[in-house]
Phi, psi and omega in degrees: 000133178262162176300323181300321179282345180269355182297164181304136182297338184278353177262135175300144184304320182291342183258003185290322185230141003258018189256023178291146170298152184304321181289329175293320176297317179300318178296319178296319178295318179299317177296320182294314180289331175295316179290318181294326182267004186307316182263332185227002183089166183214141177245123176248120180251125176243119189253152173064039182291349176296340179259008185290144174277176184297323180292320177295318179298319177298320178294317178297316177300320178298314179299317179299321181288336188241002184271347189305322185258017180255157179278058186210158175235138179251121179246120183244140178230149175209151181288000000 
């Protein structure tokens, strides 16, 4: 599964990348790791979050709020 196919269903395919709002990207990542982890689980590592911009921080917060019931673990690092 690619990120493009995991994007929100309400967006036309040609407009999904690269101009999606950060939360739409976060939802696509959540769908991707859910699909990838379906049979054996999935680990998503996000490194250097001390340098993250506001949009990235919003996307990470969305993932943190919605990953609990998914077959995945989110590992975050910051300096």
